[in-house]
N, C-alpha and C positions, 0 to 999 in steps of 0.2 A: 505492499499499498504505500511506503515513503516514497518506494523510486516513482510509484507512479505519483504520486504530489508532486514530486521535484521536478519531474520528467512535463508534465501539464504548467502551461504557464500561467500564470495570475493574471496577466492583460495579454487580451490582443486586439487589433483593430480588423476592424472590416466596414468597406464602404466609408471611411473616414471617421465610424463611429466605436469610442472603445468600450470592449468588452469584457467584463471581472470574470472569473471560475466560481460558479453558485454551488455545484455538485460533481463529487464523483462516483460512481457504483461500478462497484467491484463484483464479477459473479466467475463461477468454476467454470469448468471446461472436460473437456474427458482427460486430460491429461493432469493430473495430481497436483504437476510442478508447475502449471500456469493459470491464470488467471486473466481473465477480459475485463477491462475499465472502459468504463464510458465517462467521457467529462464532459460538462456543458455551462456554458459563458452566455453570459446575458445583460445587459446596462445593468447601471446602478439602480435604479429605481422597479426592477424587477422584484414579486415579492420572494423570489428566491436568494437575491442578494443579501449580503453582511449584512450591506447599509440598511437596505430594509427602509426605503426615503420615498420623498415623490420626485415626480419627475427635477433636474435638475441638468441635464444638460444642455448646455451655450442651443438657441433657439426653442428651446423647448416652453410649452406654455399650460396656466392652471386659471383654471376659472373657479369662481363662488359666488353668491348674492345675499342680499338678506333684505326681505318684507316686513317691515313695521308700520307704525301709524304716526303721523304729524298732523300739528293745529291747520288749520286753513281758513280764511276769512271770508264768510260767504253774504251777500246783501240781498239775495232772493232764495226763497224757500221755495222745492217742488212744489208743494203745495202747502195752502196757512188756512185754518178755520176758525173764525172770529165767532165770539160769543156773548151776549149781552145785545138789547136792544138799541142799544145808542151807542154801540161801538164801531169804530169810522170805520170803512173795511179801507184796507193796506194793500188791497192784492196779496203779492208775494213780499212784498218787504216786510222785511227786519228789525225791528226793534226799533221799530221807528220813533222818535223822541219829538218832545211839544215845539219846536221850530223848524220840523218835515225833516230833518236830517237823517239818513237810518244807518244806523251805527253797525246793524248784523250782528252776527252769535259767530265764532270760531265752532268748527266742527272736524272731527276724526278724520282723517284720509291715507286710502293706504301709500306710502311710498319705499321706493326701491330704489337700493342699491347694489353696481355691481364692483366684483373687484380682479381685474388682469393680473396675471403677474406672469414677465416672460425675462425669460434668461436672453440677453442678446449682448452678439459678439462687442467687443471695445470699442473697435472701431466702428459702430454705431453712437456709441453712447459718448460723441466725444464733447466738448463745449458749445458749437454748435446747434444739435441736438440736444442740450440739457436747457441751452438759452434758450429753444425753440417750447419745448414742456412748461420753461415759463409764462412765454407767452398763451401759452394754450389751456392755462387752467382757470377758469371760471366762462370757460365759450361751449358754446353747444356744435354738435355734431353737423357740418355742411350740407354732407349727402350721407347717404346708405352707409351704416357702419355698422360690425358685431351684430347683425340681422334687425338693426331699427332703423326705421323711418329717419330723415335729415326732422333734427331739433328734438328729438327725443331723451339725445346722450348730454349730459353735463358734466365735464370734466371739472370735479372737485380736487383732486390731490395728487401729486405721484412723487415716489421716492425711489430712492436708488440705493445701492451699496454693492462697492465691486466683488466678487471674487476669485481672488489670485491677479492674476496677468492678464486673461482671457477674454473674461465675461462680468457682467452685471446682471444684479438680481433686481430689477424693475418689478415696480406695482401702482397699478395705475386707478382708480375710483371712480367711480360714475354714478352722477343718479342718474335713473331713469322713467322718465315719464311718458305719458300718451300724446300723440297729437289727436284733437279733438275735432273733427268738421259737421257742419249743418245746426248749430247750437242754436236753442231758443234761449232769452234772458230777459227777464222783464219784459216778455212779449216781444221782443225783437228777435227775430229768424234771421239765418244765413248767416251765422260767426262762425268763424273758422279759427283755431286758436293752437299754438303749436305747446307740447308742453310744459316749457320754460318761458313762454309768457305771461305775460300780465290782466289777466281779464278786471274791468272795472267798471262800474255804471254812474253815469251823470242822473242826477234828479232836478229836478223845477218844483217847488214847491207853491200849492194853490190851498186857498183856504173852501175846507169839508163844509156848504152852506149848513149841514143839519147839527153836525155837535161842533161849529166853530171853532176846529181847531187846521191846524197843515197840513197836508196829506204831500205826501213826493207822488212826482210822474215821473219812470223814466224818461227822460229825451235820448237818450245813445249809451251805445253798449261801446266799450272802447279795446282793445287788443294790442299790449304795448310791448316791443321788443327789447327786451331789456338787458339780454345778452348779445356778446359779437359772435360769430361763428368761424370756425376752423375746421382744413379738411384735416379729420382725424388719423382717418387711415396713411394721410401721405405723412403727417407730424408724428405722430406716433410710433408709425415701424410695425407693428404688431397686429 
């Protein structure tokens, strides 16, 4: 057995990828003086590897995601019922104040983050690349990326650490949203909003004849672009 172990190289390279020895199997033969040995080599992320770690070869990738709840302030309800014979009909406007302003309410909405880990060659993660990453944070994807439509990803952060002289462990964190078309808000329809755009409603106040108090009427719905865009595929190189 010792002769086989000594004869089998610990590391071999096939198609440019290093393989480590993970198993040696000995079998008897008809000649008791001889044994048949079979050796197996695999990448270091293989379950049989002594290192038994996640893929960490150059150009490998890992992905993870998290879904939770976040707060979002809305001014208009899906539906709203009023009670009381003298109650003012505010439509779907929420928490209307005495001066007719619409305060709205904070609700729980789903939030999703996605994390990509890539092991990039040192030649890619050069100073220019690092500066491009700095400028890309806080921007949304200008075109389809990682299976998401333009505008659905917002780059939250990037972190990198160098491993030896060959490559970098890079981590990219994204906020994932959903583009929505054909919305109706405050009775105004045909609204298109990308995931990370900001929607708000403008009101004017009129006095309601019966209750003698100010009543808001939506005059317009606005969708504001608050983040610049970046071609993430070309910039991040993952």
